[in-house]
C-alpha positions, -999 to +999 in steps of 0.1 A: -124+165-481-106+197-471-093+209-438-069+235-424-034+222-422-017+216-388+016+203-377+023+167-385-012+163-398-003+133-420+012+113-392-017+120-369-043+110-395-024+078-403-023+068-366-060+076-361-069+055-392-048+026-379-063+028-344-099+027-357-096+004-388-067-019-383-089-050-384-104-040-418-069-031-432-054-063-419-080-085-436-078-065-468-112-051-469-101-015-466-072+005-482-066+041-471-043+067-488-031+096-467-009+120-486+019+099-500+013+070-477-009+041-485-023+019-457-030-016-467-024-052-454+012-051-467+022-017-453+003-020-420+032-037-399+057-011-409+033+018-403+025+005-368+062+003-359+067+038-372+038+055-355+036+034-323+073+036-314+065+056-283+039+045-257+007+064-259-021+062-232-050+063-257-037+043-286-036+005-284-035-007-320+000-020-317-010-045-290-042-054-309-022-061-341-001-086-321-033-103-310-043-108-347-009-121-358+006-141-329+007-179-328+001-177-290-033-160-293-062-178-278-094-178-299-129-181-286-159-185-309-196-185-302-214-196-334-248-183-326-247-158-298-282-155-283-296-166-316-283-135-334-252-147-351-215-154-346-191-135-323-154-141-318-128-131-291-091-133-295-068-128-264-030-126-260-011-124-228+018-101-225+033-083-195+035-051-214-002-050-225-027-028-207-058-050-203-080-037-231-103-054-255-111-037-288-149-040-296-156-043-333-186-047-355-185-066-387-176-035-408-141-037-393-144-004-374-135-002-337-163+012-316-145+015-283-119-001-259-133-022-232-115-020-198-121-026-161-110-062-159-103-076-124-074-099-131-037-098-123-028-110-158-017-085-185-034-090-219-050-075-250-080-088-269-101-082-300-139-088-300-158-089-333-194-092-341-199-112-374-236-121-372-259-098-394-287-096-369-265-087-339-246-062-361-277-045-371-290-042-336-257-028-322-255-003-351-287+014-339-272+019-304-242+040-316-240+078-314-230+098-345-193+095-335-196+056-335-176+055-302-200+035-279-229+012-276-257+029-258-288+008-254-312+037-248-304+050-283-316+017-300-349+009-316-354-018-289-337-004-257-347-033-235-334-059-259-303-039-266-295-035-229-299-072-223-277-082-253-250-058-243-250-071-207-245-106-220-217-096-244-198-080-215-204-111-193-192-134-220-160-114-226-153-112-189-158-149-185-133-158-213-107-134-196-112-152-163-106-185-180-071-175-187-063-179-150-073-216-150-046-227-175-024-256-163+007-239-177+026-215-154+020-180-164+045-152-156+029-124-137+051-093-131+041-076-099+058-042-098+084-040-071+085-077-064+109-089-092+138-071-076+137-094-046+135-127-066+163-146-083+163-147-121+176-182-125+151-205-108+153-241-122+121-255-135+124-289-117+094-309-108+110-317-074+119-281-068+154-265-067+179-288-050+191-276-016+227-264-016+248-270+015+275-244+023+307-257+039+326-235+063+363-243+065+374-215+088+389-227+122+374-211+154+393-183+169+415-192+199+411-158+216+380-138+218+385-101+225+360-086+248+357-048+254+338-031+282+321+001+276+311+024+304+275+036+305+266+072+310+252+081+345+215+075+350+192+104+350+169+088+377+167+107+410+190+094+438+179+095+474+206+106+499+210+089+533+197+120+550+163+113+536+158+086+562+168+109+591+133+121+599+118+086+598+146+072+620+143+101+645+106+096+648+112+059+656+138+067+682+114+093+699+087+066+702+112+043+720+128+069+743+115+088+773+097+120+766+114+151+779+097+171+806+086+207+803+115+220+823+137+190+825+172+185+813+181+172+778+171+135+774+202+114+770+185+080+765+186+060+733+151+074+725+144+111+720+174+135+721+179+166+741+164+186+712+131+172+722+132+189+757+117+221+767+145+246+777+182+242+776+203+246+807+207+283+802+169+288+801+166+294+764+143+273+743+157+247+720+166+262+686+146+235+669+115+248+686+122+285+683+114+290+646+094+274+619+112+242+606+108+224+573+114+186+572+118+169+539+105+133+538+113+115+505+095+135+478+070+151+503+077+183+522+060+189+555+059+223+573+059+221+611+048+252+629+023+254+657+012+220+669-025+216+677-019+192+706-010+204+740+018+179+741+037+174+708+048+139+703+072+150+676+092+174+697+086+159+732+074+191+748+046+216+748+041+242+720 
């Protein structure tokens, strides 16, 4: 097979072959030679370390290979899945994994990476179809790129759709079973670990309580400092604001001045409430227009509508 050369073509082809056929290479059913590199069961671990040294968002074979080789992997087997043959699922938990399951047919070729798992655990898994009848059915649902199982492509779309739905349900169920283990599983929630201690003792009765002893003597003298506060910005009412109210009350108690009488000297209304002064001139308070401020309300006093003004004590 020929192709136009491109930069690092050998490394890219090796990584793509590993990603799609690592199961077949691992079990010795496939050997691939790319340039001067031979991919087989013996060389596979070193090639994975070399080509998967940096994280890649679309390549997961390094995690899947750990699933196949780790002693901590959990294996689930269904001997006769829906009467169509054997299927297996291997799952390994690891906080660095990205919650993907590689979906394989019996040929050892990966079809796609299954995701969308609703679990706080971090894991990787490998699902494999080993039954001949189930393998033949799924093969008819694959597009030319062999990158998906699409039931509408199959010779029996209704049956294919039902089988694929049950496969997904079975895989999801086994993933959920990981949460019911009796052993305590470490879950790394991003951002939380920095607030938790690293050396918690695994005691059935919990971590013993530590009592801190304070040996310092209480201070004999306590220094207290007073700090002045800035002046308040609230409005301040001056004593003059009550002048109008008080004068009105005094006028009510005193004797009203007559039209031409002298200035009232009683404790009630003052001479300012009379008509004319001794020299015949009108009181200055009545001569012009006067403004009286009462609290926050301003009242203009001009011409009085009454014939006899109770405020001033004389006619207008």
